[in-house]
C-alpha positions as CSV (number, residue, x, y, z in Angstrom):
1,X,18.4,0.4,-19.0
2,X,15.9,3.2,-18.8
3,X,13.0,0.9,-19.4
4,X,14.2,-1.4,-16.6
5,X,14.4,1.5,-14.2
6,X,10.9,2.6,-15.3
7,X,9.5,-0.8,-14.6
8,X,11.4,-1.2,-11.4
9,X,10.1,2.2,-10.2
10,X,6.5,1.2,-11.2
11,X,6.9,-2.1,-9.3
12,X,8.2,-0.2,-6.2
13,X,5.3,2.2,-6.3
14,X,2.8,-0.7,-6.6
15,X,4.5,-2.8,-3.9
16,X,4.8,0.1,-1.5
17,X,1.2,1.2,-2.1
18,X,0.0,-2.3,-1.4
19,X,1.7,-2.6,2.0
20,X,-0.7,-3.5,4.7
21,X,-1.4,-0.7,7.2
22,X,-0.8,-3.1,10.1
23,X,-0.7,-1.0,13.3
24,X,-1.2,2.7,12.8
25,X,-1.4,4.6,9.5
26,X,1.6,6.7,10.6
27,X,3.8,3.7,11.0
28,X,2.8,2.3,7.6
29,X,3.5,5.6,5.9
30,X,6.9,5.9,7.6
31,X,7.8,2.4,6.4
32,X,6.6,3.2,2.9
33,X,8.7,6.3,2.8
34,X,11.7,4.4,4.3
35,X,11.4,1.7,1.7
36,X,11.3,4.3,-1.1
37,X,14.5,5.9,0.3
38,X,16.3,2.6,0.7
39,X,15.5,1.4,-2.9
40,X,16.6,4.8,-4.3
41,X,19.9,4.5,-2.2
42,X,20.9,0.9,-3.0
43,X,19.1,0.4,-6.3
44,X,17.4,-2.9,-7.1
45,X,13.9,-4.3,-6.5
46,X,11.9,-4.1,-3.3
47,X,11.2,-7.6,-2.0
48,X,9.5,-6.9,1.4
49,X,8.8,-4.3,4.0
50,X,7.6,-4.9,7.6
51,X,7.6,-3.1,10.9
52,X,9.3,-4.8,13.8
53,X,10.0,-3.4,17.2
54,X,9.6,0.2,16.2
55,X,11.8,-0.2,13.1
56,X,11.1,-0.8,9.4
57,X,12.8,-3.9,8.0
58,X,13.3,-3.5,4.3
59,X,14.6,-6.2,2.0
60,X,15.9,-5.3,-1.5
61,X,17.2,-7.5,-4.3
62,X,20.2,-5.8,-5.8
63,X,21.5,-6.9,-9.2
64,X,25.1,-8.3,-9.3
65,X,27.9,-6.8,-11.4
66,X,28.6,-8.6,-14.6
67,X,28.2,-12.3,-14.0
68,X,27.7,-12.0,-10.2
69,X,24.4,-13.2,-8.8
70,X,21.9,-10.7,-7.4
71,X,22.1,-10.3,-3.6
72,X,19.5,-9.6,-0.9
73,X,20.2,-6.5,1.2
74,X,18.3,-6.2,4.4
75,X,18.2,-2.8,6.1
76,X,16.6,-1.8,9.4
77,X,15.5,1.8,9.5
78,X,14.3,3.6,12.7
79,X,10.8,5.1,12.2
């Protein structure tokens, strides 16, 4: 479990660092920070982050319990 979390954290860091700056650097930094908070809160693997209408839209793949399938969680976070 610890090695999974290590690799998941590394993947998050690489994904968030690779996000396009898009509009302004401040918006991109806010969305990066929001993505890190959401992944820490819900667990799982970051799938995507984008800015839309002044909000960060963050999609995370959360593992299922036992034999349940993983689920996608989409969160909108105000910048």
